C-alpha positions in Angstrom: 96.9 71.3 95.8 94.0 74.0 96.0 94.6 77.4 96.0 93.5 77.0 99.6 96.2 75.1 101.0 98.9 76.9 99.2 97.8 80.1 100.5 97.9 78.6 103.8 101.3 76.9 103.4 102.6 80.4 102.0 101.4 82.0 105.5 103.2 79.1 107.4 106.5 80.6 108.1 104.6 83.6 109.8 102.5 81.7 111.6 105.7 79.6 112.7 107.2 82.5 113.6 104.2 83.7 115.6 104.6 80.5 117.6 108.0 80.3 118.1 108.6 83.7 119.6 105.2 84.6 121.1 103.8 81.1 122.1 107.2 79.2 123.1 109.2 82.4 124.1 112.0 81.4 121.7 114.7 84.0 121.2 114.6 85.6 117.9 118.2 84.4 117.1 117.2 80.7 117.4 113.3 81.2 115.7 114.2 82.9 112.7 117.0 80.2 111.3 114.3 77.9 111.7 111.7 80.0 109.9 114.5 80.8 107.0 114.9 77.1 106.4 111.2 76.0 106.0 110.6 79.2 104.0 113.3 77.7 101.6 111.8 74.5 101.8 108.6 75.5 100.7 109.8 77.6 98.3 111.9 74.4 96.7 109.1 72.2 97.1 105.6 73.3 97.1 106.4 76.6 94.8 109.0 74.6 92.8 111.6 77.6 92.7 115.2 76.5 91.4 117.6 76.1 93.9 120.0 79.0 91.7 116.9 81.3 92.4 116.5 80.5 96.2 120.5 81.1 96.7 120.3 84.5 94.5 117.5 85.6 97.0 119.5 84.8 100.0 122.3 86.7 98.4 120.2 89.7 98.0 118.8 89.5 101.5 122.4 89.4 102.8 123.1 92.7 100.5 120.0 94.6 102.0 121.2 93.1 105.7 124.7 94.8 105.2 122.5 98.1 104.6 120.6 98.0 107.3 123.4 96.9 109.6 125.1 99.9 108.5 122.3 102.4 109.3 122.3 100.5 112.9 125.8 100.6 113.4 126.1 104.5 112.7 122.8 105.4 114.7 124.1 103.6 117.3 127.8 104.6 117.4 126.5 108.4 117.3 124.6 107.9 120.5 127.3 106.4 122.2 129.8 109.0 120.8 127.3 111.6 122.6 127.0 109.7 125.7 131.3 109.3 126.2 131.4 113.0 125.2 129.1 113.8 127.9 126.9 115.6 125.3 123.6 113.2 126.4 124.3 114.4 130.0 124.3 117.9 128.9 121.4 117.6 127.3 119.4 115.4 130.0 120.3 117.9 132.2 118.8 120.5 130.7 115.3 119.4 131.2 115.7 119.0 134.7 114.4 122.4 135.7 111.4 123.2 133.2 108.6 122.2 135.3 108.1 120.6 138.7 104.5 119.5 137.2 105.5 115.5 136.3 103.1 115.7 133.3 104.9 118.3 131.5 108.0 116.5 132.2 106.5 113.4 130.3 105.6 115.9 127.4 108.9 117.4 127.2 111.5 114.7 128.1 109.6 111.5 127.1 107.4 113.1 123.9 109.9 115.6 122.3 113.4 114.7 123.5 112.0 110.7 122.7 111.0 111.3 119.4 114.3 113.0 118.6 116.3 110.1 119.8 113.8 108.0 118.0 114.5 109.8 114.8 118.0 110.0 115.1 118.8 106.5 116.5 115.7 104.2 116.5 115.7 100.7 117.6 114.1 101.0 120.8 116.8 103.5 121.9 114.5 106.3 123.1 113.0 104.3 125.8 116.1 103.2 126.9 117.2 106.9 127.0 114.1 108.1 128.5 113.4 105.8 131.1 116.3 106.0 133.3 116.0 109.7 132.9 112.6 109.9 133.6 113.6 107.6 137.2 116.5 110.1 137.8 113.4 112.9 138.0 111.6 111.0 140.3 109.3 109.0 138.4 108.6 105.0 139.6 110.5 102.9 137.6 107.3 101.1 135.8 105.9 104.4 134.9 109.3 105.2 133.5 109.0 101.9 131.0 105.4 102.3 130.5 105.9 106.4 129.3 109.1 105.0 127.3 107.2 102.2 125.5 104.4 104.9 124.5 106.9 107.0 122.7 107.6 104.0 120.3 104.5 105.0 118.3 104.3 108.3 115.8 107.9 108.9 115.3 109.3 105.1 114.5 108.0 104.9 111.0 110.6 107.6 110.5 113.1 106.3 113.1 116.7 105.4 112.6 116.9 108.2 110.0 114.0 106.5 108.2 115.1 103.0 108.3 111.6 101.2 108.5 110.7 103.4 105.0 114.2 103.4 103.4 115.2 99.8 104.2 111.5 98.1 105.5 109.3 99.4 102.7 111.8 99.6 100.1 113.2 96.5 100.9 109.9 94.4 101.4 108.5 95.1 97.9 109.3 93.5 94.9 110.6 97.0 93.4 111.8 95.7 90.0 108.4 94.6 88.9 106.6 97.8 90.5 109.0 100.0 88.7 108.4 98.4 85.4 104.8 98.9 85.6 105.3 102.4 86.8 107.5 103.4 83.7 104.5 102.1 81.2 101.9 104.4 82.9 104.2 107.3 82.9 105.4 107.2 86.3 108.3 106.3 88.4 109.6 104.7 91.6 110.5 107.9 93.2 107.0 109.4 92.8 105.2 106.2 94.3 107.8 106.0 97.2 107.1 109.6 98.1 103.1 109.0 98.0 103.7 106.1 100.5 106.0 108.4 103.0 103.7 111.4 102.6 100.5 109.5 103.6 102.5 107.7 106.7 103.5 111.0 107.7 99.6 112.7 107.2 97.9 109.5 109.3 100.5 109.7 111.8 100.4 113.2 112.3 96.4 112.9 112.4 96.7 110.2 115.1 99.9 111.6 117.0 98.1 114.8 118.1 96.6 113.2 121.1 99.6 111.1 122.1 101.2 113.5 124.8 97.8 113.5 126.2 97.3 110.3 126.3 100.7 109.9 128.2 99.6 112.2 130.6 96.1 110.7 131.0 97.9 106.8 131.6 100.0 108.5 134.2 97.7 109.8 135.9 95.3 106.8 135.7 97.7 104.4 137.0 100.5 106.4 139.0 98.2 108.8 140.8 97.1 108.8 144.3 93.6 109.2 143.0 93.9 106.7 139.9 92.2 109.7 137.7 91.9 110.0 134.3 90.4 113.5 135.0 93.9 114.5 136.4 95.6 114.0 133.1 92.8 115.6 131.1 93.0 118.9 133.1 96.5 119.4 131.2 94.7 119.0 127.6 95.2 122.3 126.0 98.7 122.2 126.9 99.5 118.6 125.7 97.4 119.0 122.2 99.4 122.3 121.9 102.6 120.2 122.3 101.1 117.3 119.8 100.5 120.2 117.4 104.1 121.1 118.0 105.4 118.1 116.6 103.3 116.7 114.2 102.9 119.9 112.2 106.5 120.0 111.4 106.8 116.2 111.0 104.3 115.9 108.5 105.4 119.0 106.2 109.0 117.4 106.3 107.5 113.8 105.7 105.5 115.6 102.5 108.3 117.8 101.4 111.8 116.0 102.4 111.3 112.3 102.5 111.4 109.6 105.4 114.9 110.6 106.7 113.7 113.7 108.5 110.1 113.9 110.0 111.1 112.7 113.2 113.9 114.7 114.3 112.7 117.8 112.5 109.2 117.7 114.2 111.2 116.9 117.7 113.5 119.7 117.3 111.1 122.1 115.9 108.6 121.2 119.1 111.3 121.8 121.7 112.2 125.2 120.5 108.5 126.0 120.7 107.5 123.9 123.8 110.2 124.5 126.3 109.5 128.2 126.4 106.1 128.0 126.5 106.2 125.5 129.4 108.8 127.7 131.3 106.6 131.0 130.6 103.5 128.8 132.1 101.6 128.8 129.0 98.6 127.0 128.9 99.7 124.7 132.3 97.4 124.5 134.8 97.6 126.2 137.9 97.1 123.1 140.0 100.3 121.1 139.5 100.6 117.3 139.8 103.0 114.8 141.4 102.9 111.2 142.5 102.5 110.3 146.2 105.3 110.1 148.5 108.1 107.6 147.4 107.3 105.4 150.8 103.7 104.9 149.7 104.3 103.4 146.1 103.8 99.5 145.5 106.9 97.5 145.6 105.9 96.5 142.0 106.4 99.9 140.6 110.1 100.0 141.8 112.9 98.6 140.1 116.3 97.6 141.6 118.6 99.9 140.0 118.9 103.2 141.9 119.2 106.2 139.1 120.2 109.8 140.7 120.3 113.0 138.4 123.7 113.8 139.9 125.1 110.4 138.6 124.1 111.5 134.9 126.5 114.7 135.3 129.0 114.9 132.4 132.6 114.1 133.2 133.5 117.7 132.2 130.9 120.5 131.7 129.7 121.4 128.2 127.7 123.9 126.7 123.9 122.9 125.5 124.5 124.0 122.3 127.7 122.3 121.8 125.8 119.4 123.1 123.1 119.8 120.3 125.6 120.3 117.5 126.1 117.0 116.2 122.5 116.1 115.8 122.2 119.9 114.0 124.9 118.9 111.8 123.4 115.5 110.9 119.8 117.1 110.3 121.8 119.6 108.0 124.0 117.1 106.2 120.8 114.7 105.5 118.9 117.5 104.2 121.5 118.7 102.0 122.5 115.0 100.8 118.8 114.7 99.7 117.7 117.8 98.2 121.2 119.0 96.7 121.7 117.3 93.2 125.3 117.7 93.3 126.0 116.7 96.7 123.4 113.8 96.3 125.3 113.0 93.0 128.6 112.5 95.3 127.1 110.7 98.1 125.2 108.2 95.6 128.1 107.6 93.2 131.2 107.3 95.5 131.7 104.3 97.9 129.0 102.1 96.4 129.2 98.2 96.0 126.5 97.0 93.9 125.7 93.2 92.4 123.3 93.2 88.9 121.4 89.8 88.0 122.8 88.0 90.9 123.7 84.4 90.0 122.2 85.1 86.6 118.6 85.5 88.0 117.0 88.4 86.1 116.0 91.1 88.5 117.6 90.0 91.3 120.0 92.6 92.1 121.3 94.5 95.2 123.7 97.4 96.4 125.3 99.3 99.3 125.6 102.9 99.4 128.1 103.5 102.2 127.8 107.1 101.6 124.6 107.7 101.1 123.0 105.4 103.4 122.3 107.6 106.9 124.6 105.1 108.5 127.6 106.5 106.2 126.3 110.2 107.1 126.4 109.5 111.1 129.8 108.1 111.1 131.0 111.3 109.2 129.1 113.4 112.0 130.7 111.0 114.8 134.2 112.1 113.6 133.3 115.9 113.4 132.1 115.2 117.0 135.6 113.9 118.0 137.0 117.1 117.2 134.4 119.2 118.1 133.8 117.8 121.6 137.7 117.2 121.9 137.3 113.7 122.7 140.1 111.1 123.3 140.8 108.2 121.6 140.2 105.8 123.8 136.5 107.5 124.5 135.8 106.8 120.8 137.2 103.3 121.2 134.5 102.7 123.6 131.9 103.9 121.5 132.7 101.8 119.0 133.1 98.6 121.0 129.6 99.2 122.5 128.1 99.6 119.2 129.8 96.6 117.7 128.2 94.8 120.2 124.7 95.9 119.7 125.5 95.3 115.6 126.2 91.7 116.6 123.1 91.2 118.3 120.9 92.3 115.7 122.9 91.2 112.9 122.4 87.4 113.8 118.7 87.9 113.3 118.6 89.9 110.2 121.1 87.4 108.7 118.0 85.3 108.4 115.0 87.1 108.6 115.8 89.3 105.5 116.8 86.7 103.0 113.6 85.0 103.9 111.5 87.9 103.1 113.4 88.1 99.5 112.4 84.2 98.9 109.1 85.1 99.5 109.3 88.4 97.3 110.9 86.7 94.4 109.0 83.1 94.6 106.8 84.6 91.6 109.5 82.9 89.2 109.0 79.4 89.6 108.5 76.1 87.6 104.9 75.5 88.9 103.9 78.7 87.6 102.2 79.8 90.6 102.0 83.6 91.7 104.7 84.6 94.5 103.8 83.6 98.2 102.4 87.3 99.5 100.3 87.1 96.2 99.0 84.0 97.4 98.4 85.0 101.0 96.7 88.4 99.6 94.3 86.2 97.5 93.4 84.1 100.6 92.5 87.5 102.5 90.7 89.1 99.6 88.7 86.3 99.4 88.0 86.1 103.1 87.2 89.7 104.2 87.1 91.8 100.8 86.3 95.1 101.5 86.4 95.6 104.7 90.1 94.6 105.0 91.9 98.2 104.8 90.5 98.9 108.5 92.5 96.1 109.8 95.6 96.6 107.3 97.2 98.6 110.0 96.8 95.7 112.6 98.6 93.4 110.6 101.3 95.7 110.7 101.1 95.7 114.5 101.3 92.0 114.3 104.4 91.9 112.2 106.0 94.1 114.8 105.0 92.3 117.9 106.2 89.0 116.5 109.3 90.5 115.1 110.2 93.5 117.9 110.5 95.6 114.8 108.8 98.0 112.9 111.5 97.8 109.8 111.1 93.9 110.1 107.2 94.0 109.6 107.8 96.2 106.9 110.1 93.9 105.0 107.7 90.7 105.9 104.2 92.7 105.1 104.8 95.1 102.7 104.5 93.1 99.5 101.3 91.3 101.2 99.5 94.4 101.4 100.5 95.4 98.1 99.0 92.5 96.5 96.2 92.5 98.7 95.3 96.2 98.0 95.2 95.5 93.9 93.1 92.2 94.6 90.4 94.2 96.3 90.7 97.5 94.4 92.0 100.0 96.8 95.1 102.1 96.7 98.4 100.2 97.2 100.3 103.1 98.3 97.8 103.7 101.2 97.6 100.0 102.4 101.5 100.3 102.6 101.3 103.6 104.6 98.7 101.7 106.9 100.9 98.8 107.1 103.6 100.9 108.2 101.6 102.9 110.7 100.4 100.1 112.3 103.9 98.5 112.3 105.0 101.6 114.4 102.2 101.0 116.9 103.1 97.5 117.3 106.3 98.6 119.2 104.6 99.6 122.0 103.9 96.2 122.8 106.5 94.7 121.4 108.6 92.5 124.3 111.9 92.8 123.0 111.6 96.6 123.4 109.9 96.6 126.7 112.8 94.3 128.1 115.1 96.7 126.5 113.5 99.9 128.6 113.0 97.3 131.7 116.9 96.6 131.7 118.0 100.0 132.0 115.7 100.6 135.3 116.1 97.4 136.9 112.4 96.4 136.0 112.9 92.9 134.6 110.5 90.0 134.4 107.5 92.6 134.9 106.8 92.7 131.0 103.6 91.6 131.5 102.5 94.6 133.6 103.9 96.8 130.8 102.0 95.3 128.0 98.6 95.3 130.1 99.0 99.1 130.1 100.4 99.7 126.7 98.1 97.9 125.1 95.6 100.7 125.8 97.5 103.4 123.6 98.1 100.6 120.9 94.5 100.0 120.5 93.3 103.6 120.1 96.5 103.7 117.7 95.0 100.7 115.5 91.3 102.1 115.6 92.2 105.3 114.4 94.7 104.3 111.5 92.0 101.5 110.5 89.2 104.3 110.6 91.3 106.6 108.8 92.4 104.4 106.3 88.6 103.6 105.4 87.7 107.4 105.7 90.3 108.0 102.7 89.2 105.4 100.5 85.2 105.7 101.2 85.0 109.4 101.9 87.7 111.3 100.2 88.2 108.8 97.3 91.7 108.1 97.4 92.8 105.9 94.5 95.8 104.5 93.6 96.9 107.0 90.7 100.2 105.4 89.6 98.6 101.6 89.1 95.8 100.2 87.5 
């Protein structure tokens, strides 16, 4: 079989996934088992992998699935616990009287609070939290969903306490092989991993400065009485100020602390700076902006669920500081467990399940660190919240029940998706002496587009997120492909992996799965096409900017790969 046909065969699982999910509108729970079986069949036949290695790779994928489900459970459980304790209501209420200007409300409620929820919970949660809050504040349902989807950009690579990097990038790379090469060159995995994280943070920070402004001009253009871009641009000084207030601490956290913290720290610092500034009228235009009267709104703007701010009142009054305290404790414990060597040792060495050389296959290993993974830390914060907020056991039971249902929905898809990815990655060991499937894909791309590929690296990540509905899954599927392509065309592998992660975050703005989830919260199901036609605009902005920055890093700043030759 020719090299071209082998490369196309390697691409086949991803192409079939796209056809089933996007073209035929299959749900992921039906499509991904088919794609997994197809991948296993290609591995056993065309790649001549042994059945033992395919089974070992599947088990390795299931172990990694356990890690990501543990994080999802912890993130959603914390959010549901705070919902039942009344904390989320108290936090929402704190935003209701900052400014009557709708553009200011978008920046604070959607951009800053939404980015914080993304950092703490991820998995489409910010849109599902922000959209009904915006409707309660008087926004049309369609506008609320559009703005909610635009949150799914800059903070997403570090959402759910860094899951797209911690699990997506790490799990999507052949870590054992890369580590061997790094050690041979006097480096290590942690250095390479920190480099990727830093580059993701820097690229996002540069692009993200303008995202609050983009939200405002999209709002005034599509939902203003005058349909004007200009009305959004008039708040540019305040919007750019808010963008900088988020991205500067965000980038610093990514560079110096790691992938778990940027979105949460950037949002917390941003809220502390921007909210007082808004109340003082700093940089806010004298001419305010609002929608036309609701009676003049087109029917397609409105959902079939009525949401009133009064309905968000907590069962019992809660101090705003007490409501925020669990999130503050979460950030503190995460930082402590990552930067203090004694605390880190305790968390990494206790409650760990590990498997080496699964089924006797060299290099096929996996582990679940129940305490060190963000999921374990979030469960500890949940227990603290029960005491701090004086919750009753039935309230905690409801939070656990709701979180478990969410987990089952995500879990079934991941049970097939991640083992598929591990088969792709481990396919380099075979009886036919062929390169791994991601390597074969990379060779095809390198020969086809060559030096211009870095411009499109982020778009590949976005395509993966659009197909899979997840930044994490896109990184799992595409990270090794980006790594191999980088080496074949002679550019920094860390940079292309970073571009992949950035693009996969941007792709969430048009991911149908996320749009459906946000639309459901405001009764707008069935109008996903309208939302995509709007959110494709900021998505294109993000991908073009990411492509330009990637090319500039290579050709202007001469960013090379200092770790791998």
